[in-house]
C-alpha positions in Angstrom: 45.8 59.9 -24.4 46.1 60.7 -20.7 49.2 59.8 -18.8 48.9 58.9 -15.1 52.2 58.5 -13.2 51.4 56.2 -10.3 54.7 56.8 -8.5 54.4 60.6 -8.7 50.8 60.7 -7.6 51.1 57.8 -5.0 47.7 56.4 -6.1 46.3 53.2 -4.5 44.7 50.7 -6.9 41.3 51.6 -5.6 41.8 55.3 -6.0 43.2 54.8 -9.5 40.2 52.7 -10.5 37.9 55.4 -9.3 39.8 58.1 -11.4 39.7 55.9 -14.5 36.0 55.3 -14.2 35.2 59.0 -13.5 37.1 60.0 -16.6 35.5 57.3 -18.8 38.8 55.6 -19.5 38.4 52.0 -20.6 41.7 51.2 -22.3 45.1 51.0 -20.5 48.6 50.9 -21.8 50.2 49.6 -18.6 53.8 50.7 -18.6 56.5 48.6 -16.9 57.3 49.5 -13.3 60.7 50.8 -12.4 61.5 47.6 -10.4 60.4 44.2 -11.6 59.0 43.3 -8.2 56.4 46.1 -8.3 53.1 44.9 -9.7 49.7 46.4 -10.4 46.3 45.4 -9.0 43.1 46.6 -10.7 39.7 45.2 -11.6 41.1 44.1 -15.0 37.8 42.9 -16.4 36.8 46.6 -16.9 39.6 47.5 -19.3 41.2 46.8 -22.6 44.8 46.1 -21.7 48.3 45.9 -23.2 51.8 46.4 -21.8 55.4 46.8 -22.9 58.1 44.3 -22.2 58.1 41.5 -19.6 58.3 43.4 -16.3 54.6 42.9 -15.5 54.3 39.2 -14.8 50.9 39.3 -13.1 48.4 39.5 -14.7 49.5 38.0 -18.0 48.6 40.6 -20.7 49.1 41.1 -24.4 52.5 42.7 -24.7 54.8 44.5 -27.2 58.5 44.2 -26.8 61.9 44.3 -28.4 63.1 40.8 -29.4 65.7 40.5 -26.7 66.6 36.9 -27.7 67.1 37.8 -31.3 69.1 41.0 -30.4 71.5 39.0 -28.2 71.9 36.3 -30.8 72.7 38.9 -33.4 75.2 40.6 -31.1 76.9 37.4 -30.3 77.2 36.4 -33.9 78.6 39.9 -34.8 81.4 39.3 -32.3 82.1 35.9 -33.7 82.2 37.3 -37.2 85.0 39.7 -36.2 87.1 36.8 -34.9 86.2 36.8 -31.2 86.1 33.4 -29.5 86.0 33.9 -25.8 82.9 35.9 -25.4 81.6 36.8 -21.9 78.3 38.0 -20.6 78.0 40.8 -17.9 74.5 41.9 -17.1 72.4 43.7 -14.6 70.4 41.3 -12.5 67.4 43.6 -12.7 67.6 43.8 -16.5 68.0 40.1 -16.6 64.8 39.7 -14.6 62.9 42.3 -16.7 63.8 40.4 -19.9 62.9 37.0 -18.4 66.4 35.7 -18.9 66.0 36.0 -22.7 69.3 37.7 -23.3 71.1 35.1 -21.1 69.3 32.3 -22.8 70.4 33.5 -26.2 74.0 33.9 -25.0 74.1 30.4 -23.5 72.5 28.9 -26.6 75.1 30.6 -28.9 77.9 29.6 -26.6 76.8 26.0 -26.6 76.7 26.0 -30.4 80.1 27.6 -30.8 81.7 25.0 -28.4 84.1 27.7 -27.3 85.3 27.9 -23.7 83.1 30.6 -22.3 83.6 32.7 -19.1 81.2 32.3 -16.3 78.5 35.0 -16.8 78.6 38.0 -14.4 75.1 38.8 -13.3 74.6 41.1 -10.3 73.6 44.5 -9.1 75.4 46.7 -8.9 78.5 46.0 -11.0 81.2 48.5 -10.2 84.3 49.1 -12.4 86.3 47.1 -9.9 83.8 44.2 -10.0 84.0 44.1 -13.8 87.8 44.3 -13.9 88.1 41.4 -11.3 85.8 39.3 -13.5 87.8 40.3 -16.7 91.1 39.5 -15.1 89.9 36.1 -13.8 88.3 34.9 -17.0 90.2 36.8 -19.7 87.4 37.2 -22.3 88.3 38.8 -25.6 84.8 40.3 -25.9 81.8 40.9 -23.6 78.0 41.3 -24.1 76.8 43.8 -21.6 73.6 45.4 -20.4 73.4 49.2 -20.8 73.2 50.2 -17.1 76.8 49.0 -16.6 78.5 50.7 -19.6 79.7 53.6 -17.5 81.2 51.2 -14.9 83.0 49.3 -17.6 84.4 52.6 -18.9 85.7 53.3 -15.4 87.3 49.8 -15.0 90.6 50.8 -16.6 90.2 48.2 -19.3 90.9 49.7 -22.7 87.8 49.4 -24.9 88.1 48.0 -27.6 91.9 47.5 -27.6 91.9 45.0 -24.7 88.3 44.0 -24.8 85.5 44.4 -27.4 82.1 45.2 -25.9 78.7 45.0 -27.4 75.1 45.5 -26.1 71.8 44.1 -27.3 70.0 47.2 -26.0 72.1 50.3 -26.8 70.7 53.5 -25.3 70.4 56.3 -27.8 72.6 58.6 -25.7 75.5 56.1 -25.9 75.8 55.6 -29.7 79.5 54.9 -29.4 78.5 51.5 -27.9 78.2 48.8 -30.5 75.1 46.7 -30.6 71.3 46.8 -31.1 69.2 50.0 -30.7 65.7 49.1 -29.7 62.9 50.6 -31.8 61.1 52.3 -28.9 59.0 54.6 -31.0 57.8 51.7 -33.3 57.0 49.7 -30.1 54.9 52.5 -28.9 53.1 52.8 -32.2 52.4 49.0 -32.2 51.1 49.1 -28.7 48.8 52.1 -29.4 47.4 50.6 -32.6 46.7 47.2 -30.9 45.0 48.9 -27.9 42.8 51.0 -30.2 41.6 47.9 -32.0 40.8 46.2 -28.6 38.8 49.2 -27.4 36.9 49.4 -30.7 36.0 45.7 -30.5 35.3 45.9 -26.7 37.9 43.3 -25.9 38.5 43.6 -22.2 40.0 41.8 -19.2 42.9 39.4 -18.8 43.3 37.5 -22.1 43.0 33.7 -22.2 45.6 33.6 -24.9 48.1 36.5 -24.4 49.7 37.6 -27.7 53.3 38.8 -27.9 54.4 41.2 -30.7 58.2 41.4 -30.9 60.1 44.0 -32.9 63.7 43.6 -34.0 66.1 46.4 -33.4 68.6 48.1 -35.6 72.3 47.4 -35.7 74.5 50.2 -34.4 78.2 49.9 -35.6 79.5 52.0 -32.7 83.2 52.1 -31.8 83.5 49.3 -29.2 84.4 46.2 -31.2 87.9 45.7 -32.6 88.1 45.1 -36.4 88.3 41.5 -37.5 91.1 39.7 -35.6 
């Protein structure tokens, strides 16, 4: 496996294609860009291709991802099971784009089924501690489903977690295990991507697929410390 960092090496698509050809590389694990509006452009027909997640929208490739919809659904239900009824949603706009609104969709679906009075979702970048506190004071949720980039801002908001507000995340980072929610199985996702790509290379399956396949892996529940015991 050879890693090529496009941002570090500042490679144009033409230059990258030349390097790949010179090195005899015909299979690509195309990793998500840092920002969702960054996209790749290569002569795709030359390569076996697979990607992670949903950030790369063009071209439409085979992809491996966490099951963001299922993770959010499970997170919402865990909050319900502990007696929370007014569950809010505060998410990074960039993360929302990168997950193709799947977390938001699951939240809205579960809210609709519960028939509880739900706060208006807070979706923006950035979300400061002040922004979050203003939203909290306006809508008075008893719990919130959050994206991991804003966990620090929420901690700085002055709201007591979990005494005043229970918080859970469908994509808990491994360096924030105090945060209750779902830990994505990143290593297993990598294994699945590599295995699938090897099979494609061996069978000389190249180019943009007519029928892109999605492989979704469910994460693992992390009890954490940010949900109040059953109300």
